[in-house]
C-alpha positions in Angstrom: 3.7 -14.0 -15.8 1.8 -10.8 -16.5 3.8 -7.6 -16.2 2.4 -4.5 -14.7 3.1 -1.1 -16.1 4.0 1.3 -13.3 4.1 5.1 -13.4 7.1 6.7 -11.8 7.2 10.5 -11.6 10.8 11.2 -10.7 11.3 13.8 -8.0 14.6 15.7 -8.3 16.9 16.0 -5.3 16.3 19.0 -3.0 12.7 19.1 -4.1 13.1 21.3 -7.2 9.8 22.3 -8.7 10.5 20.7 -12.1 7.7 18.6 -13.4 9.4 15.5 -14.7 8.4 13.5 -17.7 6.5 10.2 -17.2 8.4 7.0 -17.7 6.8 3.6 -18.1 8.4 0.9 -16.1 7.9 -2.8 -16.4 7.6 -4.2 -12.8 6.3 -7.5 -11.3 2.5 -7.7 -11.0 2.7 -7.3 -7.2 4.4 -4.0 -7.3 3.0 -0.5 -7.9 4.5 2.9 -6.9 4.6 6.5 -8.0 6.8 9.5 -7.2 5.1 12.9 -7.3 6.4 16.4 -8.3 5.5 19.0 -5.6 3.7 22.2 -6.5 3.5 25.4 -4.5 -0.1 24.6 -3.6 1.0 21.2 -2.2 3.6 23.0 0.0 1.0 25.5 1.2 -1.3 22.6 2.2 1.3 21.7 4.8 1.6 18.0 4.4 2.2 16.5 0.9 3.0 13.1 -0.4 6.2 12.5 -2.3 5.9 8.8 -3.1 3.6 5.9 -2.2 3.1 2.3 -3.3 3.3 -1.4 -2.3 5.4 -4.4 -3.0 4.9 -8.1 -2.3 8.2 -9.9 -2.1 8.0 -13.7 -2.0 10.3 -15.8 0.2 13.8 -15.7 -1.3 12.9 -12.8 -3.6 15.1 -9.8 -4.3 14.5 -6.7 -2.2 14.2 -3.8 -2.8 12.7 -4.1 -6.3 14.4 -2.1 -9.1 13.4 1.0 -10.9 13.3 3.5 -8.0 14.9 6.9 -8.6 18.6 7.2 -7.7 18.0 9.5 -4.7 15.8 6.7 -3.2 18.2 3.8 -3.9 18.7 1.5 -0.9 21.2 -1.2 -0.2 21.7 -3.1 3.1 25.5 -2.6 2.9 25.4 1.2 2.6 22.0 2.2 4.0 20.4 5.4 3.0 19.6 9.0 4.1 16.4 10.7 2.8 15.3 14.3 2.9 11.7 13.4 3.8 9.6 11.3 6.1 8.4 7.8 5.2 5.9 5.4 6.8 6.2 1.7 6.0 3.6 -0.9 6.9 4.4 -4.6 6.8 1.1 -6.4 6.2 2.8 -9.8 6.3 6.2 -11.3 6.5 9.3 -10.4 8.6 12.5 -8.4 8.2 15.1 -6.2 9.9 15.2 -2.4 10.4 18.1 -0.4 11.6 18.7 3.4 12.1 21.4 5.5 13.6 19.4 6.6 16.6 17.3 3.5 17.4 19.7 0.7 16.4 18.5 -2.6 15.0 14.9 -3.8 15.4 13.1 -6.9 14.3 10.1 -6.3 11.9 7.2 -8.7 12.0 3.7 -8.9 10.4 1.7 -5.8 11.4 4.7 -3.6 12.2 5.1 0.0 11.1 8.4 1.7 10.9 9.2 5.4 10.3 12.0 7.0 8.4 13.1 10.6 9.2 14.8 13.4 7.2 18.6 13.2 7.6 18.5 10.0 9.7 20.6 7.1 8.4 18.7 3.9 8.1 18.5 0.5 6.3 16.0 -2.3 6.2 15.4 -5.6 4.4 13.2 -8.7 4.3 13.8 -12.0 6.0 14.7 -14.2 3.0 12.7 -17.1 4.5 9.5 -15.1 4.6 9.7 -12.1 2.2 7.0 -9.5 3.1 4.0 -7.6 1.8 4.8 -3.9 2.3 3.0 -0.6 1.8 4.7 2.8 2.1 4.1 6.5 1.8 6.7 9.3 1.7 5.7 12.7 2.9 7.0 16.1 4.0 5.8 19.7 4.6 5.5 22.3 7.3 2.8 20.4 9.2 4.8 17.2 9.1 7.9 19.1 10.4 5.9 20.6 13.2 4.7 17.2 14.3 8.3 16.1 14.4 9.4 19.2 16.4 6.6 18.7 18.9 7.6 15.1 19.5 4.6 13.4 17.9 7.1 11.6 15.6 10.3 10.4 17.2 13.5 9.0 15.8 13.9 7.1 19.1 10.8 5.1 18.5 10.7 4.3 14.8 9.0 0.9 15.1 5.5 0.4 16.4 2.7 -2.2 16.1 -0.7 -0.4 15.8 -3.7 -2.1 17.3 -5.9 -0.4 14.5 -4.0 -2.3 11.8 -7.2 -2.9 9.9 -7.7 0.9 9.6 -4.2 1.4 8.4 -4.6 -1.2 5.6 -7.9 0.4 4.6 -6.2 3.8 4.4 -3.4 2.4 2.2 -5.9 0.7 -0.1 -7.8 4.0 -0.4 -4.6 5.8 -1.1 -3.6 3.4 -3.9 -7.1 3.8 -5.5 -6.8 7.6 -5.4 -3.3 7.4 -7.0 -4.7 5.4 -9.8 -7.8 7.5 -10.4 -5.9 10.9 -10.0 -9.1 12.9 -9.5 -9.0 16.7 -9.0 -7.5 17.5 -5.7 -6.1 14.1 -5.2 -2.8 15.5 -3.8 -4.6 17.0 -0.9 -6.5 13.8 -0.4 -3.3 11.8 -0.2 -1.9 14.3 2.4 -5.1 14.0 4.5 -5.0 10.2 4.3 -1.3 10.3 5.4 -2.3 12.4 8.4 -4.8 9.7 9.4 -2.1 7.1 9.2 0.2 9.2 11.4 -2.6 9.4 14.0 -2.8 5.6 14.1 1.0 5.4 14.5 1.0 8.0 17.3 -1.7 6.1 19.2 0.4 3.0 18.9 3.5 4.8 20.2 1.5 6.0 23.2 0.1 2.5 23.9 3.5 0.9 23.4 2.9 -1.7 26.2 -0.5 -2.8 25.0 -0.5 -6.2 23.4 -2.9 -7.4 20.7 -6.0 -9.2 22.0 -6.6 -12.7 20.7 -9.4 -11.4 18.5 -7.2 -8.7 16.9 -4.5 -11.3 16.2 -7.0 -13.7 14.6 -8.6 -11.0 12.4 -5.2 -9.8 11.2 -4.3 -13.4 10.2 -7.7 -13.7 8.5 -7.0 -10.6 6.4 -3.6 -11.9 5.4 -5.3 -15.2 4.2 -8.0 -13.2 2.3 -5.2 -11.1 0.6 -3.4 -14.3 -0.5 -6.4 -15.8 -2.3 -8.0 -13.4 -4.7 -8.6 -15.9 -7.5 -11.6 -17.6 -6.0 -14.6 -16.6 -3.9 -14.2 -16.4 -0.2 -14.1 -19.7 1.7 -14.7 -18.4 5.3 -15.3 -21.8 6.7 -11.9 -23.0 5.6 -10.3 -19.8 7.0 -12.1 -20.4 10.3 -10.8 -23.9 10.5 -7.3 -22.9 9.7 -7.3 -20.2 12.4 -9.0 -22.6 14.9 -12.1 -20.5 15.5 -15.8 -20.9 14.8 -17.3 -19.6 11.6 -19.9 -17.4 13.3 -17.2 -16.0 15.7 -15.0 -15.1 12.8 -17.8 -13.5 10.8 -19.0 -11.5 13.8 -15.6 -10.3 15.0 -14.3 -9.6 11.5 -17.2 -7.1 11.0 -16.6 -5.6 14.4 -12.9 -4.9 13.7 -13.0 -3.9 10.0 -16.4 -2.5 9.6 -17.0 -4.9 6.7 -18.4 -8.4 6.4 -15.7 -10.8 5.3 -17.4 -11.3 1.9 -17.5 -7.5 1.2 -13.9 -7.1 2.4 -12.7 -9.9 0.1 -14.8 -8.6 -2.8 -13.2 -5.2 -2.5 -9.8 -6.8 -2.6 -10.7 -8.6 -5.8 -12.1 -5.4 -7.4 -8.8 -3.7 -6.5 -6.9 -6.5 -8.1 -9.0 -6.2 -11.2 -8.3 -2.4 -11.3 -4.6 -3.3 -11.1 -4.8 -5.7 -14.0 -7.0 -3.4 -16.1 -4.5 -0.5 -15.7 -1.2 -2.4 -15.9 -1.7 -5.3 -18.3 -3.2 -6.2 -21.7 -5.2 -9.1 -20.2 -8.7 -9.3 -21.6 -11.8 -8.6 -19.4 -12.8 -12.2 -19.5 -9.4 -13.3 -18.3 -9.3 -10.7 -15.6 -12.7 -12.0 -14.4 -11.2 -15.5 -14.1 -8.1 -14.2 -12.3 -10.2 -12.5 -9.7 -12.5 -15.4 -9.0 -15.5 -14.6 -11.2 -16.7 -17.4 -13.5 -19.1 -15.1 -15.3 -17.5 -12.1 -17.0 -20.9 -10.3 -17.2 -21.5 -10.7 -13.5 -17.9 -9.4 -12.9 -18.7 -6.3 -15.1 -21.9 -5.5 -13.2 -20.1 -5.8 -9.8 -17.2 -3.7 -11.1 -19.5 -0.9 -12.3 -21.4 -1.0 -9.0 -18.1 -0.5 -7.0 -16.3 1.9 -9.3 -19.1 3.7 -11.2 -17.7 2.5 -14.6 -17.7 -0.8 -16.4 -14.3 -2.5 -16.8 -14.0 -1.5 -20.5 -14.8 2.2 -19.8 -12.5 2.2 -16.7 -9.6 0.9 -18.7 -10.1 3.3 -21.6 -10.3 6.3 -19.2 -7.1 5.2 -17.3 -5.1 4.6 -20.5 -6.3 7.9 -22.0 -5.1 9.7 -18.9 -1.6 8.3 -19.4 -1.5 9.2 -23.0 -1.7 5.6 -24.2 -4.0 4.5 -27.0 -6.8 2.4 -25.6 -7.4 0.9 -29.1 -4.1 -1.0 -28.8 -5.5 -3.0 -25.9 -7.7 -6.0 -26.5 -10.8 -5.6 -24.4 
C-alpha cells in the first residue's frame, strides 16, 4: 500500500505565535491534514483556520488516526475539550457524537457536527461502517461573535444540510488550497469556512425539512463516484444501482451539483492524482493507471488543463515548496 506524506504544522496550546517546524508524517493514503500557526494578520481577519483535513476509515478501522498534536488527542473514554471551534462533515458512514450540553446523538451519512470552545465532547465511528470525514478547525473575533449572537449553538451541534453537495465542494476546494498554499491562502481558507457555516446555519433553521428523494439519490450517487476513482465513470451502472433512469440521474445531478457527472468524477480523479503526486513516489504512468487513465499522455494533458501545470511540473513545485529534493522522486 502506498503511504502518503502529510504535513502537520503543530499549533501550541493557548495559540502562542510560535512558528513551529514542519514534520513529515507517514499516514494512510486516505488521510491528509494540516495544523496552521496563526499570525497577527490572521487574527485581524476575524476568522482563521487552525486545522483542516479528511480521513477515510474503513469498516473495522482504527479511529481516530494517529499523528495528531497532543492538544487535539481524542479518546472515546476521556473525551476532549478544545479551545477552538470545529466543523465535521461525514460524507459517508455512521457513528456517535456526544457533548456535555447536547448529550448523545447518532451520526449518519450527510451529517455535520460542530465542536465548541470549552465544551466537552467525544465522537467515534460505527465499527460496522467506518466513515469518510472532512473537518475544519477555526477561531477568531468574527467566529466568536457568531457564537455570541446565537448563529452557532452548543444546544444544536448536529445538523443535516440540504446543500450537502455545496459543502463537499467547499471542502474539496479547501484541501486544494491547502496543498497549493498560494499567497493569501489563509484568508481564502477563512472565507471558505464562513461559507460552510452559512450552510450549517441554514440547516439549523430548516431543522424539520427532510431531504427530497432527488437529494437523497444525488448524495448516494456522489458517494459511489467517490468510491470508484480507478476507472472512468459508469453512470448507467450507478443509475441501475440507485433504481433511477440514466437520463433522470444525469439531469438531476447537474441540477444539484452544478456539474455533469462526468466532470464531477473527473475532478475527483484529478484531486486523487494531486494527492498521489504530492504524497507518494509513484510514477506518473502508475498514477494515471490508479486514477482510471489508460493513456499517461492523455492524463497529463487533462491534468494540465485542470491545474495549469503538467503532472511533472506540479510535483516538482510542490516538493520544492516543502524543501524536498524533486530529483529524488522518479517521474
